[in-house]
matplotlib code that plots the C-alpha trace (Angstrom):
import matplotlib.pyplot as plt

x = [-33.4, -35.2, -36.6, -40.2, -39.8, -38.6, -41.5, -43.9, -42.6, -42.9, -46.5, -47.2, -45.3, -47.5, -50.7, -51.7, -52.9, -53.0, -56.5, -58.6, -60.2, -60.9, -57.3, -56.0, -58.0, -55.8, -52.0, -50.3, -53.7, -54.3, -57.5, -56.3, -59.7, -60.0, -56.4, -55.1, -52.3, -52.6, -53.1, -50.8, -48.0, -48.3, -45.7, -44.6, -41.1, -40.3, -40.7, -44.3, -46.2, -44.0, -41.3, -39.2, -40.0, -40.5, -38.9, -41.7, -39.9, -36.7, -33.8, -31.3, -27.7, -25.6, -23.0, -20.1, -21.5, -21.9, -19.2, -20.8, -20.6, -17.7, -17.4, -18.5, -21.6, -24.9, -27.6, -31.0, -30.9, -34.0, -34.1, -37.7, -39.9, -36.9, -35.3, -32.3, -31.9, -30.0, -31.1, -28.2, -28.9, -27.1, -30.1, -32.8, -31.8, -33.1, -36.2, -37.3, -39.6, -39.1, -42.2, -41.0, -42.3, -40.9, -42.5, -46.2, -45.8, -45.8, -43.3, -42.6, -39.1, -39.0, -36.3, -36.6, -33.3, -34.4, -35.0, -32.5, -35.3, -35.5, -38.7, -40.1, -43.8, -46.1, -47.7, -51.3, -54.6, -57.3, -55.0, -55.0, -51.7, -50.8, -48.3, -46.8, -45.5, -43.8, -46.5, -44.1, -45.5, -43.8, -45.1, -42.5, -39.9, -40.8, -41.9, -45.6, -46.2, -49.4, -51.0, -52.1, -55.3, -57.0, -54.5, -54.5, -51.5, -49.3, -46.8, -43.7, -42.6, -46.2, -46.7, -50.3, -52.6, -53.2, -55.8, -57.9, -60.0, -57.6, -57.2, -56.3, -55.2, -51.7, -49.0, -47.2, -43.4, -40.9, -37.5, -35.0, -31.2, -29.6, -25.9, -22.8, -22.3, -19.3, -21.3, -24.3, -22.3, -20.4, -23.6, -25.3, -22.8, -25.6, -27.7, -29.3, -28.6, -30.8, -29.3, -28.4, -30.0, -33.3, -34.5, -33.9, -31.0, -29.6, -26.0, -26.1, -22.5, -23.5, -25.9, -28.4, -28.2, -24.5, -23.4, -26.9, -26.3, -23.6, -24.5, -27.0, -29.4, -33.0, -34.7, -38.3, -40.0, -41.0, -43.6, -41.2, -37.6, -35.2, -32.4, -29.6, -27.9, -26.8, -29.9, -28.5, -27.4, -28.6, -31.0, -32.7, -36.4, -38.4, -42.2, -43.7, -47.3, -47.5, -44.6, -41.7, -38.1, -35.1, -31.5, -29.1, -25.9, -23.9, -25.3, -25.0, -21.3, -20.7, -21.9, -20.3, -22.5, -25.1, -27.6, -30.7, -33.7, -37.5, -40.0, -43.7, -43.3, -41.4, -37.8, -35.6, -31.9, -30.2, -27.2, -25.0, -22.2, -20.0, -17.9, -20.8, -23.0, -26.0, -28.2, -31.0, -33.4, -34.1, -37.1, -37.2, -37.6, -34.6, -36.5, -35.5, -38.0, -38.9, -37.2, -36.5, -33.0, -33.5, -31.9, -32.6, -34.5, -36.9, -37.6, -38.2, -40.5, -42.9, -42.2, -41.6, -42.9, -41.1, -38.7, -34.9, -32.1, -29.1, -26.2, -25.2, -22.5]
y = [-74.3, -76.8, -75.5, -76.4, -74.4, -71.4, -71.8, -72.0, -68.7, -67.1, -68.2, -66.5, -63.4, -63.2, -63.4, -66.9, -69.2, -72.9, -74.4, -71.3, -71.3, -67.5, -66.8, -68.9, -66.5, -63.6, -63.3, -60.2, -58.5, -59.4, -61.3, -64.3, -66.0, -67.8, -66.9, -68.2, -70.1, -72.5, -70.4, -72.6, -71.7, -68.0, -67.5, -64.6, -63.6, -62.2, -58.4, -57.2, -55.3, -52.3, -53.6, -53.5, -49.9, -49.1, -46.0, -43.7, -40.5, -41.6, -39.2, -39.6, -38.7, -38.3, -40.9, -38.6, -38.1, -41.8, -42.8, -45.8, -48.3, -50.5, -51.6, -55.1, -54.1, -55.1, -52.8, -52.9, -50.6, -49.2, -47.2, -46.2, -43.4, -41.1, -41.7, -43.9, -44.9, -47.4, -49.0, -50.4, -53.9, -52.7, -50.4, -52.7, -55.4, -53.1, -51.8, -54.2, -51.7, -48.2, -46.4, -44.2, -42.2, -42.1, -39.0, -39.6, -43.3, -44.7, -47.6, -50.0, -51.3, -54.4, -56.8, -60.0, -60.8, -64.3, -65.1, -62.8, -61.4, -57.8, -56.9, -53.5, -53.0, -50.4, -49.4, -49.0, -50.7, -49.6, -46.6, -45.5, -45.4, -47.9, -47.5, -50.7, -51.8, -54.9, -57.1, -59.1, -62.2, -64.7, -67.2, -69.8, -67.7, -64.7, -61.3, -60.6, -56.9, -55.2, -52.2, -49.4, -48.8, -52.2, -54.0, -56.9, -59.1, -59.4, -62.2, -60.6, -63.6, -64.5, -60.8, -61.3, -60.4, -63.6, -62.2, -59.2, -56.9, -57.2, -61.0, -62.4, -59.1, -59.0, -56.3, -55.5, -55.9, -53.5, -54.7, -54.4, -55.0, -56.8, -56.2, -54.7, -51.0, -50.8, -52.4, -50.1, -46.8, -48.0, -48.4, -45.3, -42.8, -40.2, -42.5, -41.3, -43.4, -44.0, -42.1, -43.7, -40.7, -42.6, -41.1, -44.3, -45.3, -48.3, -49.5, -49.8, -51.0, -54.2, -56.8, -58.0, -61.5, -62.2, -64.9, -66.0, -65.4, -68.1, -70.7, -73.5, -72.5, -71.6, -69.9, -70.8, -73.9, -73.9, -76.1, -77.6, -78.4, -77.8, -80.2, -80.2, -76.9, -75.0, -73.5, -70.0, -70.6, -67.5, -68.2, -65.9, -66.7, -65.9, -65.9, -65.6, -66.3, -68.3, -70.5, -70.2, -71.1, -70.9, -70.2, -71.2, -69.0, -72.3, -73.4, -70.0, -69.9, -72.8, -70.7, -67.9, -65.5, -65.2, -67.8, -68.0, -69.7, -70.0, -69.7, -69.8, -69.8, -66.6, -66.2, -64.6, -64.0, -64.6, -62.4, -63.4, -61.4, -63.7, -60.9, -59.1, -62.1, -60.8, -61.9, -60.4, -61.6, -59.7, -60.3, -60.4, -56.6, -56.0, -55.0, -56.2, -58.6, -58.3, -61.2, -62.3, -63.1, -65.3, -68.0, -71.4, -72.7, -69.7, -69.9, -73.7, -73.3, -71.2, -73.0, -76.7, -77.7, -74.9, -75.5, -75.5, -74.5, -76.9, -76.3, -79.0, -78.7]
z = [433.9, 431.7, 428.4, 429.4, 432.6, 430.6, 428.2, 431.1, 432.5, 429.1, 428.8, 432.2, 431.2, 428.1, 430.2, 429.2, 431.9, 430.8, 431.4, 430.7, 427.3, 427.7, 428.6, 425.6, 423.3, 424.4, 424.1, 425.6, 425.4, 421.8, 420.8, 418.8, 418.6, 415.3, 414.3, 411.0, 412.8, 415.8, 418.9, 420.9, 418.5, 419.2, 421.9, 424.1, 423.2, 426.7, 426.3, 426.6, 423.9, 422.9, 425.3, 422.1, 421.0, 417.3, 415.9, 414.9, 414.2, 412.5, 412.1, 409.2, 408.6, 405.5, 404.9, 405.8, 409.4, 410.2, 412.7, 414.4, 411.6, 410.4, 406.7, 407.5, 409.6, 408.0, 406.9, 405.3, 402.2, 400.5, 397.3, 396.7, 395.6, 395.0, 398.4, 399.3, 403.0, 405.0, 408.3, 410.3, 411.8, 414.9, 415.5, 414.1, 416.6, 419.4, 417.7, 414.9, 413.3, 411.8, 410.7, 407.9, 405.0, 401.5, 400.2, 400.4, 400.9, 404.5, 404.8, 407.6, 407.6, 409.8, 411.1, 413.2, 414.9, 415.7, 412.0, 410.4, 408.2, 407.0, 405.1, 404.1, 403.4, 402.1, 405.4, 404.4, 404.3, 401.8, 401.0, 404.7, 406.5, 409.2, 412.0, 413.4, 416.8, 418.2, 419.8, 422.1, 420.4, 418.0, 415.5, 414.3, 416.1, 413.9, 415.1, 415.1, 414.3, 415.3, 413.6, 415.9, 413.9, 414.6, 416.8, 414.3, 414.5, 411.4, 410.6, 409.2, 407.1, 406.0, 405.2, 406.4, 409.3, 411.3, 413.7, 414.4, 412.2, 409.3, 409.5, 406.1, 404.6, 403.1, 403.1, 399.9, 400.2, 398.8, 397.4, 400.2, 400.1, 403.0, 402.7, 404.3, 405.1, 402.7, 399.8, 400.3, 400.4, 397.3, 395.5, 397.1, 398.4, 398.7, 400.9, 404.1, 407.1, 410.1, 413.0, 416.3, 417.9, 418.3, 421.6, 423.4, 425.7, 423.9, 423.3, 419.5, 419.5, 421.3, 420.0, 422.6, 420.9, 421.3, 418.9, 418.0, 414.3, 414.2, 416.8, 416.2, 419.0, 418.3, 421.2, 420.3, 418.9, 415.2, 413.5, 411.0, 411.8, 408.9, 408.0, 405.5, 406.4, 409.5, 411.1, 410.6, 407.0, 405.1, 402.2, 399.8, 399.5, 396.4, 396.1, 392.6, 392.0, 395.2, 394.2, 396.7, 396.3, 398.6, 397.5, 400.2, 400.1, 400.5, 397.2, 395.5, 396.6, 394.2, 391.2, 389.2, 391.2, 388.4, 387.4, 385.3, 386.8, 386.6, 389.5, 389.1, 385.3, 385.4, 384.2, 386.8, 387.3, 390.7, 391.6, 394.5, 396.1, 398.1, 399.5, 401.0, 401.7, 399.8, 396.9, 394.8, 392.2, 388.9, 386.7, 382.9, 382.7, 384.8, 387.9, 391.4, 392.9, 396.6, 398.3, 401.9, 403.2, 406.2, 408.4, 406.8, 409.8, 409.7, 405.9, 406.2, 409.2, 407.0, 403.7, 404.4, 400.9, 399.0, 396.2, 397.0, 394.7, 394.7, 392.4, 389.9, 387.3]

ax = plt.figure().add_subplot(projection="3d")
ax.plot(x, y, z, "-o")
ax.set_aspect("equal")
plt.show()
């Protein structure tokens, strides 16, 4: 089936009827009038609103009771507010959002399988907690979250509400570590781990995306097409004071694994672990900076004019 035919079916699945101005203002039931991004670039991803169910009452296991992960399996690790937790990608692939609490702080742990992006946010607006769901919509192939308070749509990578009552508001990211299971438990042997007892019937030992992580296919159109690297090349993106810079793992692999750099006038240190395919950024005070590990095509789609690290002897 031709791509434009598939796209047409997805438009219909999302409740959009080409030719009706009123219909174009709504996507999967969400009012996107005056959205911050072009309305025609907000696309239905296939499943409807909440068709990919968020995990709202997460259960956790101690490391010793986890029997469904292999050493090389990837996890999102979060050490915050006195708690240490890991969220297996094998589970996040099927749910994309975990609404969690770290003590008195509500936290949304999010993952977009299409962009390879794991980002954790303080889940609040004006000090009031927010609970997020999966809208069923995408922008630049990236998941659009919605909050259940106002039903505003939030772009995960932009970290901003693009429509609705909270349009223009931003979410505060929390430093998240995207690494292997073996690396995480070596660092945090007392970590809690998101249980595969989620209340949903899903096969967490099978990825619904097949070999998507390694092939060159991109399922949905993006505004800016990236060049220079494999579309699924992992990069670490840094945003300091509005200045963004991407560090492709292919370039970091040429280094010793530790480099000094400056972004937005701030001195930072980049640490790269080739064995576990992960990277982090540390500020001048030794604190981990929130970053985004993403597929190259996805980072570039949102930051076509951003800086790019390239190694030179």
